[in-house]
PLY file of the C-alpha trace (Angstrom):
ply
format ascii 1.0
element vertex 366
property float x
property float y
property float z
element edge 365
property int vertex1
property int vertex2
end_header
-58.53 6.03 55.38
-57.27 8.19 58.20
-54.84 10.93 57.31
-51.66 11.85 59.09
-51.47 15.25 60.82
-50.55 18.38 58.92
-47.78 20.36 60.60
-47.54 24.04 59.70
-43.89 25.10 59.95
-43.37 28.87 60.11
-39.72 29.84 59.71
-37.23 31.63 57.49
-36.89 30.30 53.97
-33.76 28.71 52.54
-32.94 32.14 51.04
-32.15 33.37 54.57
-28.92 31.68 55.62
-28.99 30.91 59.33
-29.70 28.37 62.04
-33.49 28.76 61.99
-33.72 28.07 58.28
-31.35 25.10 58.49
-33.25 23.58 61.42
-36.67 24.16 59.91
-35.69 22.62 56.58
-34.03 19.66 58.30
-37.12 19.08 60.42
-39.38 19.40 57.38
-37.38 16.73 55.55
-37.34 14.35 58.50
-41.06 14.74 59.26
-42.01 14.33 55.60
-39.92 11.16 55.41
-41.89 9.83 58.37
-45.26 10.39 56.73
-46.24 13.79 58.07
-47.94 16.30 55.83
-45.84 19.46 56.28
-46.86 22.94 55.16
-43.82 25.23 55.15
-44.74 28.91 55.43
-41.69 31.20 55.03
-41.56 34.45 56.98
-39.47 36.09 54.27
-41.20 36.63 50.94
-39.17 36.73 47.75
-39.30 40.37 46.63
-38.01 42.08 43.48
-34.38 43.09 43.75
-35.13 46.81 43.53
-37.59 46.55 46.42
-35.13 44.63 48.62
-32.82 47.64 48.44
-35.37 50.00 50.04
-34.97 49.30 53.75
-38.27 50.19 55.41
-40.52 49.66 52.41
-39.24 46.10 51.94
-40.10 45.32 55.58
-43.64 46.67 55.22
-44.29 44.85 51.94
-42.81 41.59 53.28
-44.95 41.80 56.41
-48.18 42.36 54.48
-47.48 39.47 52.10
-46.43 37.22 54.99
-49.64 37.95 56.90
-51.65 37.05 53.82
-50.00 33.61 53.68
-51.12 32.74 57.20
-54.56 31.74 55.87
-52.85 28.46 54.93
-52.84 27.53 58.61
-56.53 26.65 58.43
-55.61 23.22 57.02
-52.99 22.50 59.68
-53.46 20.46 62.84
-50.41 21.88 64.63
-48.84 25.30 64.08
-45.09 25.04 64.74
-43.55 28.52 64.90
-39.79 29.12 64.91
-38.95 32.19 66.95
-36.10 34.62 67.49
-36.24 37.74 69.69
-36.98 41.47 69.70
-38.53 42.92 66.51
-38.20 39.61 64.71
-40.45 38.10 67.37
-43.15 40.70 66.74
-42.98 40.62 62.95
-43.05 36.86 62.39
-43.80 34.50 65.33
-46.37 36.73 67.07
-48.80 36.96 64.10
-48.49 33.22 63.46
-49.24 32.38 67.10
-52.29 34.67 67.10
-53.51 33.29 63.77
-53.10 29.74 65.00
-55.16 30.36 68.11
-57.87 32.22 66.18
-58.12 29.19 63.92
-58.31 26.96 67.02
-55.13 25.09 66.22
-52.56 23.72 68.62
-49.62 26.13 68.68
-45.96 25.44 69.45
-43.57 28.36 69.90
-40.08 27.05 69.10
-37.73 29.64 70.60
-34.02 29.69 69.73
-32.53 33.08 70.59
-29.53 33.36 72.91
-30.82 36.85 73.77
-33.81 35.36 75.58
-33.06 36.76 79.03
-32.79 40.35 77.83
-35.76 39.91 75.51
-38.04 38.47 78.19
-36.96 41.20 80.62
-37.08 44.34 78.51
-40.04 43.30 76.33
-41.96 41.55 79.11
-45.28 43.37 78.65
-45.29 42.78 74.91
-44.02 39.21 74.96
-46.06 37.76 77.81
-49.49 37.85 76.10
-48.07 36.09 73.04
-46.27 33.41 75.03
-49.44 32.70 76.99
-51.25 31.92 73.73
-48.87 29.08 72.88
-49.92 25.58 73.92
-46.27 24.65 74.28
-42.98 26.56 74.35
-40.07 24.47 73.08
-36.40 25.40 73.44
-33.35 23.48 72.18
-31.28 23.64 75.36
-31.37 23.39 79.13
-29.71 26.81 79.11
-32.83 28.40 77.58
-35.11 26.23 79.71
-33.57 27.77 82.84
-33.94 31.31 81.48
-37.61 30.81 80.66
-38.20 29.18 84.04
-36.67 32.20 85.79
-39.25 34.35 83.98
-42.12 32.06 85.00
-42.58 29.97 81.85
-42.64 26.21 81.54
-40.82 24.86 78.49
-39.98 21.56 76.90
-36.43 20.87 75.70
-36.01 19.30 72.26
-32.44 19.69 70.95
-31.46 20.86 67.50
-31.34 18.13 64.88
-28.49 17.16 62.60
-28.54 14.57 59.83
-25.04 13.09 59.95
-25.59 11.39 56.61
-25.38 14.83 54.99
-21.95 15.59 56.48
-18.64 14.08 55.41
-16.60 12.88 58.39
-12.86 12.34 58.44
-10.09 12.06 60.99
-7.70 15.04 60.95
-4.33 13.32 60.97
-2.10 15.19 60.69
-3.92 18.16 62.19
-3.12 21.27 60.17
-3.57 24.96 61.09
-6.56 25.44 58.78
-9.14 27.34 60.81
-12.82 27.81 60.04
-15.30 30.37 61.40
-18.88 29.87 60.25
-21.02 32.46 62.02
-22.84 35.53 60.75
-20.69 38.63 60.72
-22.33 40.43 63.62
-20.58 41.87 66.66
-21.97 39.33 69.14
-20.33 36.43 67.25
-16.85 37.76 67.97
-15.31 37.15 64.56
-12.95 40.06 65.26
-11.53 38.05 68.18
-10.95 35.13 65.83
-9.09 37.34 63.35
-6.87 38.80 66.08
-6.17 35.33 67.50
-5.33 34.08 64.03
-2.88 36.95 63.55
-1.06 35.81 66.71
-1.17 32.17 65.65
0.60 33.05 62.40
3.69 33.88 64.45
4.02 30.18 65.33
2.39 28.67 62.25
3.12 30.88 59.22
1.31 28.46 56.92
-1.97 28.83 58.87
-5.17 29.73 57.02
-8.49 31.17 58.19
-11.72 30.73 56.26
-14.63 32.96 57.31
-18.13 31.96 56.23
-21.08 34.29 56.75
-22.42 37.73 56.03
-23.58 40.61 58.17
-23.25 44.23 59.21
-19.64 43.85 60.40
-18.18 42.52 57.17
-16.56 45.81 56.13
-14.97 46.41 59.54
-13.71 42.81 59.70
-12.11 43.10 56.28
-10.52 46.35 57.43
-9.19 44.60 60.53
-7.50 41.98 58.34
-5.85 44.77 56.34
-4.87 46.64 59.51
-3.18 43.58 60.99
-1.60 42.79 57.61
-2.45 39.13 58.13
-2.33 36.81 55.12
-4.30 33.68 54.18
-7.70 34.97 55.36
-10.61 34.19 53.04
-14.13 35.65 53.29
-16.53 33.27 51.52
-19.72 35.18 52.30
-23.03 33.39 52.86
-22.88 29.75 51.76
-25.88 27.60 50.88
-26.23 24.97 53.64
-26.11 22.24 51.00
-22.60 23.38 50.07
-21.21 23.63 53.60
-20.08 20.00 53.74
-17.15 20.78 51.45
-16.22 23.82 53.57
-16.10 21.78 56.77
-14.16 19.03 55.03
-11.48 21.48 53.88
-10.88 22.78 57.42
-9.06 21.23 60.39
-10.16 23.34 63.39
-13.46 25.12 64.04
-13.28 28.36 66.04
-16.05 30.37 67.67
-15.86 33.40 69.97
-19.50 34.39 70.37
-20.58 36.48 73.37
-24.31 35.84 72.84
-25.42 32.38 71.77
-27.52 29.32 72.45
-26.91 25.98 70.67
-25.14 26.75 67.37
-25.91 24.37 64.53
-22.48 25.16 63.07
-20.80 23.57 66.09
-22.95 20.45 65.69
-21.96 20.30 62.04
-18.31 20.71 63.02
-18.70 17.80 65.45
-20.27 15.67 62.71
-17.46 16.39 60.26
-14.76 15.47 62.78
-13.49 19.00 63.39
-12.06 19.80 66.83
-13.77 22.90 68.26
-12.37 25.84 70.20
-15.05 28.15 71.58
-16.25 30.51 74.27
-18.70 28.83 76.70
-21.58 31.17 75.81
-25.17 29.93 76.17
-25.40 26.15 75.84
-21.97 25.82 74.23
-20.21 24.72 77.44
-22.67 21.84 77.69
-22.28 21.01 74.00
-18.51 20.79 74.45
-18.90 18.53 77.47
-17.42 21.26 79.67
-14.06 20.74 77.98
-14.24 17.03 77.15
-15.63 17.45 73.61
-13.88 20.69 72.70
-11.66 23.38 74.15
-13.36 26.19 76.06
-11.82 29.66 76.28
-13.40 31.63 79.12
-12.72 35.05 77.61
-12.50 36.80 74.28
-8.79 37.47 74.77
-7.21 36.74 71.35
-3.99 35.51 72.99
-5.89 32.85 74.94
-7.71 31.79 71.79
-4.45 31.55 69.90
-2.88 29.49 72.70
-5.87 27.11 72.75
-5.64 26.48 69.00
-1.86 26.03 69.27
-2.35 23.46 72.04
-4.43 21.33 69.68
-1.82 21.56 66.97
0.87 20.58 69.48
-1.05 17.55 70.76
-2.76 15.69 67.94
-3.85 12.80 70.15
-5.67 15.15 72.53
-7.45 16.65 69.55
-8.61 13.23 68.40
-9.94 12.42 71.88
-11.99 15.63 71.79
-13.52 14.82 68.41
-14.36 11.27 69.46
-16.19 12.57 72.53
-17.94 15.22 70.41
-19.33 12.60 68.03
-20.75 10.66 70.98
-22.45 13.86 72.16
-24.16 14.07 68.77
-26.33 11.06 69.56
-28.95 13.21 71.28
-29.14 15.36 68.14
-29.62 12.46 65.73
-32.56 12.81 63.36
-34.36 9.68 64.59
-34.01 10.72 68.24
-35.12 14.32 67.76
-38.01 13.47 65.43
-39.34 10.97 67.93
-39.49 13.77 70.51
-41.41 15.98 68.09
-43.75 13.10 67.26
-44.41 12.61 70.95
-45.18 16.31 71.43
-47.51 16.47 68.44
-49.20 13.32 69.73
-49.66 14.84 73.20
-51.15 18.06 71.84
-53.55 16.35 69.44
-54.59 13.71 71.96
-55.50 16.45 74.43
-58.38 17.55 72.21
-59.37 14.11 70.96
-57.70 14.61 67.58
-56.48 11.04 67.55
-59.99 10.04 66.53
-59.37 11.76 63.20
-55.60 11.91 62.76
-53.00 9.14 62.75
-50.05 10.22 64.90
-48.60 6.84 65.88
-46.74 4.29 63.89
-44.47 6.78 62.12
0 1
1 2
2 3
3 4
4 5
5 6
6 7
7 8
8 9
9 10
10 11
11 12
12 13
13 14
14 15
15 16
16 17
17 18
18 19
19 20
20 21
21 22
22 23
23 24
24 25
25 26
26 27
27 28
28 29
29 30
30 31
31 32
32 33
33 34
34 35
35 36
36 37
37 38
38 39
39 40
40 41
41 42
42 43
43 44
44 45
45 46
46 47
47 48
48 49
49 50
50 51
51 52
52 53
53 54
54 55
55 56
56 57
57 58
58 59
59 60
60 61
61 62
62 63
63 64
64 65
65 66
66 67
67 68
68 69
69 70
70 71
71 72
72 73
73 74
74 75
75 76
76 77
77 78
78 79
79 80
80 81
81 82
82 83
83 84
84 85
85 86
86 87
87 88
88 89
89 90
90 91
91 92
92 93
93 94
94 95
95 96
96 97
97 98
98 99
99 100
100 101
101 102
102 103
103 104
104 105
105 106
106 107
107 108
108 109
109 110
110 111
111 112
112 113
113 114
114 115
115 116
116 117
117 118
118 119
119 120
120 121
121 122
122 123
123 124
124 125
125 126
126 127
127 128
128 129
129 130
130 131
131 132
132 133
133 134
134 135
135 136
136 137
137 138
138 139
139 140
140 141
141 142
142 143
143 144
144 145
145 146
146 147
147 148
148 149
149 150
150 151
151 152
152 153
153 154
154 155
155 156
156 157
157 158
158 159
159 160
160 161
161 162
162 163
163 164
164 165
165 166
166 167
167 168
168 169
169 170
170 171
171 172
172 173
173 174
174 175
175 176
176 177
177 178
178 179
179 180
180 181
181 182
182 183
183 184
184 185
185 186
186 187
187 188
188 189
189 190
190 191
191 192
192 193
193 194
194 195
195 196
196 197
197 198
198 199
199 200
200 201
201 202
202 203
203 204
204 205
205 206
206 207
207 208
208 209
209 210
210 211
211 212
212 213
213 214
214 215
215 216
216 217
217 218
218 219
219 220
220 221
221 222
222 223
223 224
224 225
225 226
226 227
227 228
228 229
229 230
230 231
231 232
232 233
233 234
234 235
235 236
236 237
237 238
238 239
239 240
240 241
241 242
242 243
243 244
244 245
245 246
246 247
247 248
248 249
249 250
250 251
251 252
252 253
253 254
254 255
255 256
256 257
257 258
258 259
259 260
260 261
261 262
262 263
263 264
264 265
265 266
266 267
267 268
268 269
269 270
270 271
271 272
272 273
273 274
274 275
275 276
276 277
277 278
278 279
279 280
280 281
281 282
282 283
283 284
284 285
285 286
286 287
287 288
288 289
289 290
290 291
291 292
292 293
293 294
294 295
295 296
296 297
297 298
298 299
299 300
300 301
301 302
302 303
303 304
304 305
305 306
306 307
307 308
308 309
309 310
310 311
311 312
312 313
313 314
314 315
315 316
316 317
317 318
318 319
319 320
320 321
321 322
322 323
323 324
324 325
325 326
326 327
327 328
328 329
329 330
330 331
331 332
332 333
333 334
334 335
335 336
336 337
337 338
338 339
339 340
340 341
341 342
342 343
343 344
344 345
345 346
346 347
347 348
348 349
349 350
350 351
351 352
352 353
353 354
354 355
355 356
356 357
357 358
358 359
359 360
360 361
361 362
362 363
363 364
364 365
């Protein structure tokens, strides 16, 4: 009996809260349900608590243990590597790509970072040899496809996946001033802009609330900003397990995002799926995701006053908000699990067929 192909997924584990982990786990579940044999190799190794507190030592130990796990790729037919940028690229994707090629496997580099242009420019000499080793470079958006093309690389676009069955959807009627920010607390996600905009919004809607999900290096300064502005009804929930986010989305009425560096945020897709109207900067692929204003409100700057006005406009016109969410849900069709998994199946099929692997591995009929 012929076996189905084994896909080696290299990505962050569920312990690392973020888009890569969410996407990798979602893809693993969907591929497994379709009969693929999936080997998940996490780039972050679970270390003792005392060791995690020693900054450089933990990185060295994690890297050594991670490299040792790459021997598992010998049983894979396709090595599917999730990739970010800068040092993360060197520490995790690069070794997996090299190992895959040494083992004569087909290698896919699945690149997600919104910092791609700067990364490919400043790290060109380091990045180019690794990218050339990949049989295929996959990006989730046309935005990244254009950036890679400008640097001389051919890519294939396969959008991020979302399983709508895992998200509770409801119509926000009446629409209440209950705002949600669900991005990591780093400077490039502009959570400070959201807090300042919320402070202004409170002048018109004193009952407004803001829930902030995520963790990061800016948490202390953001908490200080809340105290400085003396703004009430702001909750920091910290990092939330993806499995628990459904309840967080359901409790909110408006999703806000002010990132200055981005690509195709999974959190916005999840907001769409839950029926939340979205107000966001147009960074990266976000303008396309929001249908250039038809599936969400776009704010062309990080001016808190403009953000506050955009949110207020939704609260003042409930019907317009509903039209946005209806359009957003239609835009989710290209991110549906069945649609996205078929694109991955087709790519795996193409790669394996190129070396005659279909004589040994079943890739059709899934």
